[in-house]
C-alpha positions in Angstrom: 145.8 118.9 28.0 144.8 115.7 26.1 143.0 112.6 27.4 146.2 110.7 28.4 147.6 113.7 30.3 144.3 114.2 32.1 144.3 110.5 33.2 148.0 110.8 34.2 147.4 113.9 36.3 144.3 112.5 37.9 146.2 109.3 38.7 149.0 111.2 40.3 146.6 113.2 42.4 144.8 109.9 43.4 148.1 108.4 44.5 149.3 111.5 46.4 146.0 111.7 48.4 146.0 108.1 49.5 148.2 106.5 52.1 149.4 103.7 49.8 148.6 100.1 50.5 146.4 97.3 49.4 143.6 98.6 51.8 143.3 101.8 49.7 142.3 99.9 46.5 138.6 99.6 45.8 138.4 95.9 45.9 135.3 94.0 45.0 134.4 93.6 48.7 134.9 97.2 49.5 133.0 98.3 46.4 130.0 96.3 47.4 130.3 97.3 51.0 130.1 100.9 49.8 127.0 100.1 47.7 125.3 98.3 50.6 126.1 101.2 53.0 124.7 103.7 50.5 121.6 101.7 50.0 121.0 101.2 53.7 121.6 104.9 54.5 119.4 106.4 51.7 116.6 103.9 52.3 115.8 105.8 55.5 114.4 108.8 53.7 112.1 106.6 51.5 110.6 104.3 54.1 107.7 106.6 54.5 106.5 106.3 50.9 104.6 103.0 51.3 103.7 104.0 54.9 101.8 107.2 54.1 98.4 105.8 54.8 99.6 104.1 58.1 101.3 107.2 59.3 98.3 109.3 58.3 96.0 107.1 60.2 98.2 107.1 63.3 98.7 110.8 63.5 95.4 111.9 61.8 97.1 113.7 58.9 95.0 114.4 55.9 95.8 112.5 52.7 96.1 115.7 50.7 99.0 116.9 52.8 100.6 113.7 53.9 103.2 114.1 51.1 104.7 116.9 53.3 106.3 114.1 55.3 108.4 113.2 52.3 109.0 116.8 51.3 110.3 117.9 54.7 112.8 115.0 54.6 113.9 115.9 51.1 114.3 119.6 51.9 116.5 118.8 54.8 118.4 116.3 52.6 119.1 119.3 50.3 120.4 121.3 53.3 122.6 118.4 54.3 124.0 118.3 50.7 124.9 122.0 51.1 126.4 122.0 54.6 127.6 118.4 55.2 128.7 116.7 51.9 131.3 119.4 50.9 133.1 118.5 54.2 134.4 115.4 52.4 136.8 117.7 50.6 137.9 119.3 53.9 138.2 116.8 56.6 138.9 113.0 56.7 135.9 111.4 54.9 136.3 108.3 57.1 135.6 110.3 60.3 132.8 112.2 58.5 131.1 109.0 57.3 131.2 107.2 60.7 130.1 110.3 62.6 127.1 110.9 60.4 126.1 107.3 60.5 126.1 107.2 64.3 123.9 110.3 64.5 121.6 108.8 61.9 121.1 105.7 64.0 120.0 107.9 66.9 117.7 109.9 64.7 116.0 106.7 63.5 115.4 105.6 67.1 113.9 109.0 67.7 111.3 108.5 64.9 110.5 105.0 66.1 109.4 106.4 69.5 107.8 109.7 68.3 104.6 110.3 70.4 103.2 113.1 68.1 103.3 114.3 64.5 105.5 117.2 65.6 108.2 114.8 66.9 107.8 112.7 63.7 108.4 115.7 61.5 111.5 116.7 63.6 112.9 113.2 63.3 112.2 113.1 59.6 114.0 116.4 59.1 117.1 115.1 61.1 117.2 111.9 59.1 117.0 113.8 55.8 119.9 116.0 56.9 122.1 113.1 58.0 121.2 110.7 55.2 123.5 112.7 52.9 126.2 110.4 54.2 125.2 108.4 51.1 126.6 111.1 48.8 129.8 111.4 50.9 130.2 107.6 50.3 129.7 108.0 46.5 132.2 110.8 46.3 134.8 108.9 48.5 134.3 105.8 46.3 135.1 107.8 43.2 138.2 109.3 44.9 139.5 105.8 45.9 138.9 104.4 42.5 141.5 104.3 39.7 140.7 106.6 36.8 140.4 103.7 34.4 137.6 102.0 36.5 135.9 105.0 38.1 132.8 104.8 35.9 132.3 101.1 36.8 132.8 101.7 40.5 130.5 104.7 40.5 127.9 102.6 38.6 128.0 99.8 41.2 127.9 102.2 44.2 125.2 104.4 42.7 123.2 101.3 41.9 123.3 100.5 45.6 121.7 103.9 46.2 118.8 103.3 43.8 118.3 99.7 44.9 118.2 100.9 48.5 115.5 103.5 47.6 113.4 100.8 45.9 113.8 98.0 48.4 113.0 100.5 51.2 109.4 100.1 50.1 109.5 96.3 50.3 111.3 96.3 53.6 108.9 99.0 55.1 105.8 97.2 53.7 106.6 93.8 55.2 107.6 95.1 58.6 104.6 97.4 58.8 102.2 94.5 58.2 104.0 92.4 60.7 104.5 94.9 63.6 103.5 98.4 62.6 105.3 101.3 60.9 107.4 102.2 63.9 109.3 98.9 63.7 110.6 99.9 60.3 112.7 102.7 61.8 113.8 100.8 64.9 115.0 97.9 62.7 116.7 100.2 60.3 118.6 101.8 63.2 120.0 98.3 64.1 121.0 97.4 60.6 122.7 100.8 60.0 124.6 100.4 63.2 126.0 97.1 62.0 127.0 98.6 58.6 128.7 101.4 60.4 130.8 98.9 62.4 131.9 97.2 59.2 132.9 100.5 57.6 134.8 101.5 60.7 137.0 98.5 60.2 137.4 98.7 56.4 137.4 102.4 55.4 141.0 103.3 54.3 142.9 106.2 55.7 142.9 109.3 53.6 144.6 112.7 53.5 142.8 115.7 52.0 144.7 118.0 49.7 142.1 120.8 50.4 142.6 120.8 54.2 143.9 124.3 54.1 140.5 125.7 53.1 138.2 127.2 55.8 134.6 126.0 56.0 133.1 129.2 54.7 135.5 129.3 51.8 134.7 125.6 51.1 131.0 126.5 50.9 131.8 129.5 48.7 133.6 127.2 46.2 130.5 125.1 45.9 128.7 128.2 44.6 131.6 128.9 42.3 131.1 125.5 40.7 127.7 126.6 39.5 129.3 129.6 37.8 132.3 127.9 36.4 131.0 124.5 35.2 128.3 124.6 32.5 128.2 120.8 32.4 127.1 120.8 36.1 124.1 122.9 35.3 123.1 120.8 32.4 123.5 117.5 34.2 122.0 119.0 37.4 118.8 120.1 35.6 118.5 116.7 34.0 118.8 115.2 37.5 116.1 117.5 38.7 113.7 116.3 36.0 114.4 112.6 36.3 114.0 112.6 40.1 110.9 114.7 40.0 109.4 112.1 37.7 110.8 109.3 39.9 109.2 110.8 43.0 105.9 111.5 41.3 105.5 107.8 40.7 106.8 106.3 44.0 105.2 108.8 46.3 101.7 108.5 44.9 101.7 104.8 43.9 100.7 103.7 47.3 97.4 105.6 47.1 95.7 103.8 44.2 97.1 100.4 45.1 95.7 100.7 48.7 92.3 101.8 47.4 89.6 100.0 45.3 89.7 97.8 43.4 93.0 96.3 44.7 93.2 97.1 48.4 96.7 95.8 48.5 98.6 95.3 51.8 101.7 97.3 52.6 103.8 94.2 51.9 102.2 93.8 48.4 102.7 97.5 47.6 106.3 97.4 48.8 107.0 94.4 46.6 106.7 96.7 43.6 110.1 98.0 44.6 111.5 94.6 43.6 110.4 95.3 40.0 112.2 98.6 40.1 115.4 96.9 41.3 115.6 94.8 38.1 115.5 98.1 36.1 118.3 99.6 38.3 120.5 96.5 37.9 120.1 96.6 34.2 121.4 100.2 34.2 124.7 99.4 36.1 126.8 99.5 32.9 125.8 103.1 32.2 129.1 104.3 33.9 131.1 102.1 31.6 129.4 103.6 28.6 130.1 107.1 29.9 133.8 106.2 30.2 133.7 105.1 26.6 132.4 108.5 25.4 128.8 107.3 25.0 127.3 109.4 27.7 125.1 111.5 25.5 123.7 108.6 23.6 123.0 106.8 26.8 121.2 109.8 28.2 119.1 110.3 25.1 117.9 106.7 25.0 117.2 106.6 28.7 115.2 109.8 28.6 113.0 108.4 25.8 112.4 105.2 27.9 111.5 107.4 30.8 108.9 109.2 28.7 107.2 106.0 27.3 107.3 104.3 30.7 104.3 106.4 31.7 102.1 104.6 29.1 102.1 101.2 30.9 102.1 103.0 34.2 98.9 104.7 33.3 97.2 101.3 32.8 97.1 100.6 36.5 93.3 100.1 36.5 93.6 97.5 33.7 96.7 95.5 34.5 99.2 95.3 37.3 101.5 93.5 34.9 101.7 96.6 32.7 102.3 98.7 35.8 105.3 96.4 36.6 106.7 96.9 33.0 106.3 100.6 33.4 108.1 100.6 36.8 111.0 98.6 35.3 111.4 101.0 32.4 111.2 104.1 34.6 113.8 102.9 37.1 116.1 101.7 34.4 116.0 105.1 32.7 116.4 107.1 35.9 119.4 105.0 37.1 121.1 105.1 33.7 120.8 108.9 33.5 121.9 109.3 37.1 125.0 107.2 36.8 125.9 108.9 33.5 125.5 112.3 35.1 127.8 111.5 38.0 130.4 109.8 35.8 130.6 112.8 33.6 130.6 115.4 36.4 133.4 113.6 38.4 135.8 114.1 35.5 135.6 117.9 35.9 137.3 118.6 39.2 139.1 115.6 40.7 140.0 117.6 43.8 136.4 118.7 44.5 134.3 115.5 44.1 132.4 115.9 47.3 131.5 119.5 46.4 130.5 118.4 42.9 128.4 115.7 44.4 126.7 118.2 46.7 126.1 120.6 43.9 124.6 118.0 41.6 122.5 116.3 44.3 120.9 119.6 45.3 119.0 119.3 42.0 118.0 115.8 42.8 116.7 116.7 46.3 114.7 119.6 45.0 113.2 117.4 42.3 112.3 114.6 44.8 110.7 117.1 47.2 108.7 118.7 44.3 107.5 115.4 43.0 106.4 114.2 46.4 104.3 117.1 47.4 102.8 117.8 43.9 102.0 114.2 43.1 99.8 113.6 46.2 98.0 116.9 45.5 97.4 116.0 41.9 96.2 112.6 42.8 93.7 114.0 45.3 92.3 116.4 42.6 92.6 114.5 39.4 93.3 110.9 40.2 95.9 108.5 38.8 95.4 109.8 35.2 96.4 113.3 36.4 99.5 111.9 38.1 100.6 110.1 34.9 100.0 113.1 32.7 102.2 115.1 35.1 104.9 112.5 35.1 104.9 112.2 31.3 105.0 116.0 30.9 108.0 116.3 33.2 109.8 113.4 31.3 109.0 115.1 28.0 110.4 118.4 29.1 113.6 116.6 30.2 114.0 114.9 26.8 113.4 118.3 25.1 116.0 120.0 27.3 118.6 117.3 26.6 118.0 117.5 22.9 118.4 121.3 22.9 121.6 121.3 24.9 123.0 118.3 22.9 122.3 120.1 19.6 123.8 123.3 20.9 126.9 121.6 22.1 127.3 119.7 18.8 126.9 123.0 16.9 129.5 124.8 19.1 131.9 121.9 18.6 131.4 122.0 14.9 132.0 125.7 14.8 135.4 125.4 16.5 
């Protein structure tokens, strides 16, 4: 089947699944609403990053293990990817999205009033599990998009995810300085409820073609994707590396910035997320490049930028300006690779985008959890230089892995 036939087939599938009407088209407003919803939902699992010291002081948790707060959230996020996100291919995504968001609002309220660290950990686990609504939104946006603009739409919506992750730090830092860390989760619950109401009014009606599948069979097909789709493994492993590197930086960054010689406030630490946003915005066109057949080139350049970003990041004790440059480079690279990964993967199985999203994002979640718990341990043992060496090593391995798989694929193509 050639490229034109693939596009035609995908377009026919797209039209057959939607109840036709102007409301089913991914308009600019709906695209940005999806992006905002993704950002607001995913931010909930990253609020704790700049709050580690505040939470540690409140519940008397040692700094060497405080990263477990992040890891528990990410582990449960991985479980949500396995058991919740695939449901987007089985039941009405509209109902799934609204239902998850409502439960997520309740979980945030639970964290906000947690009396002990045990309740905190339980609340974080539930939030991690339900925050996977973000990936259901990304997959649904891809399904609602026309084949000719899917890369652009995925790029915008996924940028909302990364921006939400980064601005979570700024939002959390400001609110913590004003009224304590608990206010972060209580305010987030109110904002998420508002977004949920907007989505309830605007999400289009949708009919799944896979509704004949049973839930166990649906989960089984997720496992089959790992066996059948080599590109999923390659892009998933790259996702693991880049988000491990991402988490290494953002989980541990609060520790040196809150210590001597800077002693920055939570607001100032959170403001570093704004620098990361500029990098994420610069990478929004990565989906377009993937649609143009430049996904491999984009990946290679972005991985190189990811590696060298650790040089200015390591200069934290000499210049905060250099740190900002490094943060921008790192977030630009991570976002470009992430958008390219998803744009490529979504072309594989149009009827299984929720399952593909779940399978790919499992690598992301494992990487984020690994980076969170390892980075705080390394910082406690070896300081900021140890953290930067770890991040650069992971980034270098990612670049080497891409180069090997790229050369192998090029060789196989040339041998055909």
